[in-house]
Every structure is written in C-alpha cells, then in structure tokens.
N, C-alpha and C positions, 0 to 999 in steps of 0.2 A: 476479552473485552467486548461488552455489549455496545451496539450502536447508540443506544439511548444515553450512554455516558459521554458521547462526543458530539451531541447536537450543536449545531452552529448557533452563534449568538445573533446571526443576521436574520432580520425579518424581511425575507425577500419574496414572499408570496404575493400574488395579486388576486383580486376579487373579480367576479364576472362583471360587476358594475364599474370597474376601473377602465380608464380609456387606454387605447392602444399606445398613446404617447407615454402614459404613466408606466406601462409595462416596459417600453423601450428605455425609459429613464432609469428604471430599476436595474435592468440588464447592464446598462452602462455603468451605473454606480457600483455594482457588485462584480462586474466583469464576468457575467454569466451568459450562456447562450440558451438556457432554458429557465423557465420560472414555473413554480407550481401554482395552479389555479385552485383557490380554496373558497368555499362558501359555508359559513357557520360550522367550521371545523370538519367539513366534508371535503376530502381531496377529490377534485374533478379530473385532474390530469396535468400533464406538463405541456406548456405552450412553448414553441420554438421561436427563436429570434426572427428567422426568415419569414415565418407566418405573419408576424407583426410588421416587419419591414415591407412586405409585399401588399399589405392592406392599404387601400387608397386613402381612406379617411382616418387620420391619426386621432381625431376627436371622437371617433366611434368607440362604443364600449365593447369590451371583449366578448360578452355573451351574445352580441349580434354577429360575431364572426363565425364563419364556417371553419372550425378548427379540427385538426386531427390530433386530439389530445392524447399524448402517449400515456398509457396506464402503467407507468414505471414507478415502483415504490418498494420500500422494505419496511420491516417492523422493528420497533425499538429494542426488542429482545433478541434480535439476530446478532451474529458476531461481526466484528469489523472486517473480517476477511470476506464476508458476503458483500459488503459495500464495495470493497476493492474489486471483486469479481464483476459486479454490475457496472461500476464506473468504467472498467476496462472493456467489457463486452459490448456495452452500448455507447461507448465514446461520449459519455455524459460528464458534465462538470458539477452536477448537483443531484441529490437523491431525496425525494420526499420521504418522510418517516411517519408511520402510523403506529398507534398503540393497539393493544389486543382487541379493543372495541372498534377497530377500523377508523378511528378518529385521527385527524391530522395533528401531529405534535411538533413539527418543525422539519428541518432539512439537515443533511450533512453535505459538505462540499468536498471536492477532491483534496483541497488543502487540509481540511479537518481529518480526512482519512490518512493522508500522508503523515501528519503530525502524530496521530495515534499510533501508527505502525512504527514510527521512529522511536517512540517510547516503549512499545511492545518488544522491539528488537534490541533494547538497551543501547541505542546508538548515542545517547547523551552521556554514557559512561565511558570512562577512559579504558582502553584496552586494545590488544592486538587482534587481528582477524587472520584465521588460518583456513585455507581452502584445500580440502582433500578430495581425491578421487577414490571411490570405493565401488565394489561390485554391487549391483542392484539386489542380489540375493544374499549379500553378506549381512549378518546380524552383528555389525561391528560397533554400534554406537556405545553399548555398555563398556566394551573393551577400550574404546577411545576415551570415554569419560574417565575410566580408571587410570589410564596413562596420564591424562591431564591433571587429575586430582593428585596423583602420586608426585607430580612436579610442584605441589603446593599452589596450584592454580585452579580457579573456579571458572566454570562455563557460565557466561552471561546470556547467550542466545545461540540458537542453531537454525539453519535453514538447509533444505534439501532441494536440489534441482535434478530432474531427469535429463540426461544427455541424449539428444536426438540420435537415432540410428546406432544406439549403443546399449550394452548391458551394464553400463556404468552409471553411477550417481555422483553428483558434485555436492559435497557436504561442506558448508561454510559454518565455521565456529568462531564466535567472539568470546574472548577470555578476558579476565580482569587484570592481566599483566601486559606490559609492552616488551619486556626483556624475555623473549621466548626462544632464544637460540638453543638452549639445552632441550626444551620441549620438542622443537622441530627435529633435532637430531634423534631423539628417542622415537618419534613417530616414524622416521625413516628406518631406524633400526628394527622396528616391528613391521617393516615392509608396507607401510602406508605411503601412498603417493601424495606428497605435498606439492600441489600445483602452484600455490602462491601464498605470500604472507603480506599483510598490510599493517601500518601503524605499529611497527615492531620496535620503535624507539631508536633506530639507527639510520638517520637520514643520509649520513655521509656515504654509507655503503649500500643504500637501499636498492639502487638500480642494479648494481653488480650482483647483490644477493638474489634479486628477482630473476636476473638473467641466468644465474647458476641453477636456481630452482627449475626454471623452464628447460634448461639443457638436460638436467637430471630426468625430468619428466619425459622429454622427447626421446631420450636414449633408452628408456625402459623397454 
C-alpha cells in the first residue's frame, strides 16, 4: 500500500505569512504537535508546538520566527510501513508527503497510518488469531500454510516478530474461521508451539484454554 493512497483529508499546513496564533489554533483543531510549513507547494519544514508557544508575540508571522524546521518527510510512492517507521522513530504525529517532483501534496497522520495497517492486516475481517513460536532458521511457513489449508481454512494475514535474546520467532496468523480447535490440535501434532489463540469463538472456555496453552508452552 502506497502512502499516496492514504493522504489525510485535513488541510493542516501553515504558510510563512500565517500568524503564530493561527498555527496554534490549527494545532488545537487537529490535535497535532507539529505542522508543515508550506509556500507555493514547497515544503519548508515542520514547526513544533513548543516553538510557537514560546514565541512572545502571537500576532507575529511565522517567517519572522527563528525556527528549527525539522526536514522530516516521505514520498507518496513509499510504502505505508515506511510511514509507520518514521512516526515511531521520530515520535511524530504527522508526516508531510511529497511527490516525485519534491512538491508538497499533503500529510498523513498517525491515525491515517493505523487505519491503513488495520485494513492491510485484515483486522476488519472475522476470524481467529493463532500465535506460534518457531525457530528463526526454520523454513516452516509453507508447511504451516499447508496444514491450515488442509483444514479448509484460509490465511488472512501473517506477522513475524523476533524474540529478544532468542533464536526463536513469534509468528502470528489470522485465519478466516473462528472454530479452530481441530487446527490447533493438528499444529501441536506436528510439533508447532501454539503460544496463544484469540477470537476462537469459545468465550465461555476462553480463559481456561489460554491457560492450558500457556502451561503446554511452559512445560516444553
């Protein structure tokens, strides 16, 4: 998914000729701590809320301020994962987006990215989640997929997390069914460690099943 597909509908940029107060008003309106400063589709940088708050004259215009404009931006043809990485690394709540001609085309907010990832991971679709622990060097995904498909179940999304100080990986799989008892049993039978399951359609015994899975995992 390209960043250009999820551009925000908010027009939250400010111009060098805007007043400090206008910038603060926009930050309050959109609940942002940064705003892009733009002039004739040229992105000049991000202005921080603290810089505006600390300026003595709220009627002064932004171009008269001595600003440390952060040169933080991405391009519309980059992947949404790049936006997630930048938002996380820079603790930002907004990212200016440029086109291939380096012209400003808009922004994406943290909310825009979260909503995009939610759709990318099929979180809006009904289904159970299975969390497995596998060896980092195991080429097990094709085998796991075969087991799941043999149970007349489809994989909606997957995610892999490296476990710290370990040679193991945590593989999270979302499938299109909630009744996965037989699938979980099959995975155990093939010596896959099932760390947890979620949304498996059995609320009454959910806590007990998760406890049993945890005990099986700890006893390995």
